C-alpha positions in Angstrom: 72.9 -30.6 -31.6 73.7 -32.7 -28.5 73.3 -36.5 -28.5 71.3 -36.0 -25.3 68.7 -33.3 -25.7 66.7 -31.6 -22.9 63.4 -30.2 -24.0 61.4 -27.7 -21.8 57.7 -28.0 -21.1 55.2 -27.0 -23.7 53.2 -24.2 -22.2 51.1 -23.5 -25.3 49.9 -26.9 -26.6 50.2 -30.7 -26.4 53.1 -33.0 -26.8 52.7 -36.3 -28.6 55.0 -39.3 -28.8 54.8 -41.7 -31.8 56.4 -45.1 -32.4 58.4 -46.1 -35.5 56.8 -44.5 -38.6 59.0 -46.3 -41.2 58.1 -44.1 -44.2 54.4 -44.1 -43.6 53.8 -40.4 -43.7 50.1 -40.6 -44.8 49.2 -42.8 -41.8 50.9 -40.3 -39.5 49.2 -37.4 -41.3 45.8 -39.1 -40.9 46.2 -39.7 -37.2 47.5 -36.2 -36.5 44.4 -34.9 -38.3 42.3 -37.0 -35.9 43.7 -35.2 -32.9 43.6 -31.8 -34.6 47.4 -31.4 -34.3 48.3 -27.7 -34.6 51.8 -27.0 -35.7 51.8 -23.6 -34.0 51.0 -25.1 -30.6 51.6 -28.8 -30.5 54.8 -30.9 -30.8 55.5 -34.4 -32.0 58.3 -36.5 -30.7 59.3 -39.6 -32.8 61.2 -42.6 -31.5 63.4 -43.1 -34.5 63.1 -45.3 -37.6 61.2 -42.7 -39.5 62.6 -44.2 -42.7 62.5 -47.3 -44.9 59.6 -49.7 -45.8 57.1 -47.0 -46.6 57.1 -44.6 -49.5 57.8 -41.2 -47.8 61.2 -41.7 -46.1 62.7 -38.6 -47.6 59.8 -36.3 -46.7 59.8 -37.6 -43.1 63.5 -36.8 -42.7 62.9 -33.3 -44.0 60.0 -32.9 -41.6 62.2 -33.2 -38.5 63.2 -29.7 -37.3 63.7 -30.5 -33.6 61.4 -27.6 -32.8 57.9 -28.8 -33.7 58.8 -32.2 -35.0 61.5 -33.9 -32.9 63.1 -37.3 -33.3 65.8 -39.5 -31.7 67.9 -41.6 -34.1 67.0 -45.2 -34.7 68.9 -48.1 -36.2 67.5 -47.4 -39.7 68.9 -43.9 -39.6 72.2 -45.4 -38.4 72.2 -47.8 -41.3 71.6 -44.9 -43.7 74.4 -42.9 -42.2 76.8 -45.9 -42.3 75.8 -46.8 -45.8 76.6 -43.4 -47.1 79.9 -42.9 -45.2 81.1 -46.5 -45.8 79.6 -47.9 -49.0 80.8 -51.4 -48.0 78.0 -51.4 -45.4 75.3 -50.2 -47.7 74.0 -53.7 -48.5 72.7 -54.0 -45.0 70.6 -50.8 -45.4 69.4 -51.8 -48.9 68.2 -55.2 -47.5 66.2 -53.5 -44.8 64.1 -51.2 -46.9 66.8 -48.6 -47.7 66.9 -48.9 -51.5 65.1 -45.6 -52.0 68.1 -43.7 -50.4 70.6 -45.0 -53.1 68.4 -43.7 -55.9 68.8 -40.1 -54.8 71.5 -37.7 -56.1 74.7 -37.6 -54.1 74.1 -34.1 -52.9 70.7 -35.0 -51.5 72.0 -38.1 -49.8 74.7 -36.0 -48.2 72.1 -33.5 -47.0 69.9 -36.1 -45.4 72.9 -37.8 -43.7 74.1 -34.4 -42.4 70.6 -33.8 -40.9 70.3 -37.2 -39.3 73.7 -36.9 -37.8 72.5 -34.0 -35.8 69.6 -35.9 -34.3 69.9 -36.7 -30.6 70.0 -40.4 -29.5 68.0 -39.6 -26.3 65.6 -36.9 -25.4 64.5 -35.8 -21.9 61.2 -34.0 -22.0 59.5 -32.0 -19.2 55.8 -32.7 -19.4 54.8 -30.5 -16.5 54.0 -33.4 -14.2 56.8 -35.8 -15.2 60.3 -36.0 -16.7 60.1 -38.6 -19.5 62.9 -40.2 -21.5 62.7 -41.0 -25.2 65.1 -43.5 -26.9 64.8 -45.9 -29.8 65.9 -49.2 -28.4 67.3 -49.2 -24.8 69.2 -47.3 -22.1 72.4 -48.1 -20.3 72.2 -50.4 -17.3 68.6 -49.5 -16.5 69.7 -46.0 -15.6 68.8 -42.7 -17.2 71.8 -40.8 -15.6 74.2 -43.5 -17.0 72.5 -43.0 -20.4 73.3 -39.3 -20.3 76.9 -39.9 -19.2 77.4 -42.5 -22.0 76.2 -40.1 -24.7 78.2 -37.2 -23.3 81.3 -39.4 -23.5 81.0 -39.9 -27.3 79.6 -36.4 -28.1 82.9 -34.9 -29.2 83.9 -37.9 -31.4 80.4 -38.1 -33.1 80.3 -34.3 -33.7 83.7 -34.5 -35.3 82.3 -36.9 -37.9 83.7 -40.2 -36.6 81.9 -43.1 -38.3 79.9 -45.8 -36.6 82.5 -48.4 -37.4 85.7 -46.5 -36.7 85.4 -45.8 -33.0 84.8 -48.7 -30.5 83.0 -46.4 -28.0 80.7 -44.9 -30.6 79.9 -48.3 -32.0 79.2 -49.9 -28.6 77.0 -47.0 -27.6 75.1 -47.1 -30.8 74.6 -50.8 -30.4 73.0 -50.2 -27.0 70.8 -47.2 -27.8 69.8 -47.9 -31.4 69.9 -51.7 -31.8 69.6 -53.5 -28.5 66.6 -55.8 -28.0 67.4 -57.2 -24.5 64.7 -55.2 -22.7 62.1 -56.3 -25.2 63.3 -59.9 -25.0 62.6 -59.7 -21.3 59.1 -58.7 -22.2 58.4 -61.2 -25.0 60.3 -64.3 -23.8 60.0 -64.2 -20.0 57.3 -61.9 -18.8 54.8 -63.0 -21.5 56.2 -66.5 -21.7 56.5 -66.5 -25.5 60.0 -68.2 -25.5 62.3 -68.4 -28.5 60.0 -70.3 -30.9 59.5 -68.8 -34.4 56.0 -67.9 -35.1 54.0 -66.1 -37.9 53.2 -62.5 -37.2 49.5 -63.3 -36.9 50.3 -66.0 -34.2 52.6 -63.6 -32.4 50.0 -60.9 -32.3 47.3 -63.3 -31.0 49.5 -64.7 -28.2 50.8 -61.3 -27.2 47.3 -60.0 -26.8 46.1 -63.1 -25.0 48.9 -62.9 -22.4 48.9 -59.2 -21.7 47.1 -59.7 -18.5 50.2 -61.4 -17.1 51.8 -58.0 -16.9 49.2 -56.8 -14.4 49.8 -59.9 -12.2 53.6 -60.0 -12.5 55.7 -60.2 -9.4 57.9 -57.2 -8.5 61.1 -59.1 -9.4 59.8 -59.8 -12.9 59.1 -56.1 -13.4 62.4 -54.9 -12.1 64.2 -54.8 -15.5 61.5 -52.4 -16.7 61.9 -49.9 -13.9 64.4 -47.4 -15.2 66.0 -45.3 -12.5 66.4 -41.5 -12.7 63.4 -40.8 -15.0 59.7 -41.0 -14.4 58.8 -42.8 -17.7 60.7 -44.2 -20.7 59.2 -44.4 -24.2 60.8 -46.8 -26.7 60.3 -48.0 -30.3 62.3 -50.6 -32.2 60.5 -53.7 -31.1 57.1 -54.5 -32.5 54.1 -54.8 -30.1 50.5 -55.3 -31.4 49.3 -52.5 -29.2 51.0 -49.9 -26.9 52.1 -51.5 -23.7 53.4 -50.2 -20.4 55.6 -52.4 -18.2 57.1 -50.8 -15.1 57.8 -47.3 -16.2 58.7 -48.4 -19.8 56.2 -47.7 -22.6 56.7 -49.7 -25.9 55.2 -48.0 -28.9 56.3 -49.7 -32.1 52.9 -50.9 -33.3 52.8 -50.3 -37.0 53.9 -52.4 -39.9 51.5 -51.1 -42.5 49.0 -54.0 -42.3 45.3 -53.4 -42.6 43.8 -52.4 -39.3 47.1 -51.4 -37.7 47.7 -47.9 -36.3 50.7 -46.0 -35.2 50.9 -45.6 -31.4 50.4 -41.9 -30.9 50.3 -40.8 -27.3 49.7 -37.4 -25.7 52.2 -37.2 -22.8 51.6 -33.8 -21.3 48.9 -32.2 -19.3 46.5 -30.1 -21.4 47.7 -26.5 -21.3 45.7 -23.8 -19.4 45.0 -20.5 -21.1 45.6 -17.2 -19.2 41.8 -17.0 -18.6 42.1 -20.3 -16.6 40.2 -22.4 -19.2 41.6 -25.2 -21.2 43.2 -24.1 -24.4 41.6 -25.6 -27.5 43.9 -26.3 -30.5 43.1 -24.6 -33.8 42.4 -26.3 -37.1 45.0 -28.9 -38.1 47.8 -27.5 -40.3 49.5 -30.0 -42.6 52.6 -31.8 -41.5 54.4 -31.0 -44.7 
């Protein structure tokens, strides 16, 4: 599968985008039940980092079929791949919630890595009214076309099995799309004025929510980094926000850390489909995710 995946419009059901799940399958399952998600009609697009921290990383990896359940790769999938292909880097993954992976049989680890290696790093989705982009961390130079070109440039090397450490272009591209926090830093430090001071998560949540109205009153020059060219909207994970937030045409959706009262950001991004009779199609009873 290509590192840049184009997905056609869903003419039968709804398309949802969800932020970083991090092994919390039961939370995802509960929220999909709330929206009566129908696996025969609806589709779910994940923003990477399905694994680590929660208890169901393996099941979430197995869930992704890039037909009903889609995902771009995140930095945690990258750490898993690197830890398997170069054991010297496994400590980094273990230290970030990846211990579960190294308890699995070798054959199963190989299987999961082979699956994750086929995931795209960016998805362009036709919603009917918009073209939206999905990435884990960031794009290249604030440009969706440049993002596509950068991924196309490393496609052959990545498909041939080159490791994340052995090719400078692959490594630098991964750093940008799977790890980079510069766009979120613009939001946290400058637009919201949170600066560089270290804070508790509770204080961070409080200050973030208190200052969200500054986004609505921001000057155009302050919003410029969040206006990605060549795409109508961009959806990102990777950087925690207490609630889903839209800045420019960027949507930050990494809202869940497993704390009481938190919820995954789960957003319907397409227009509700119209049945041949001209009435809105109603989804049937939810069918289990796994």
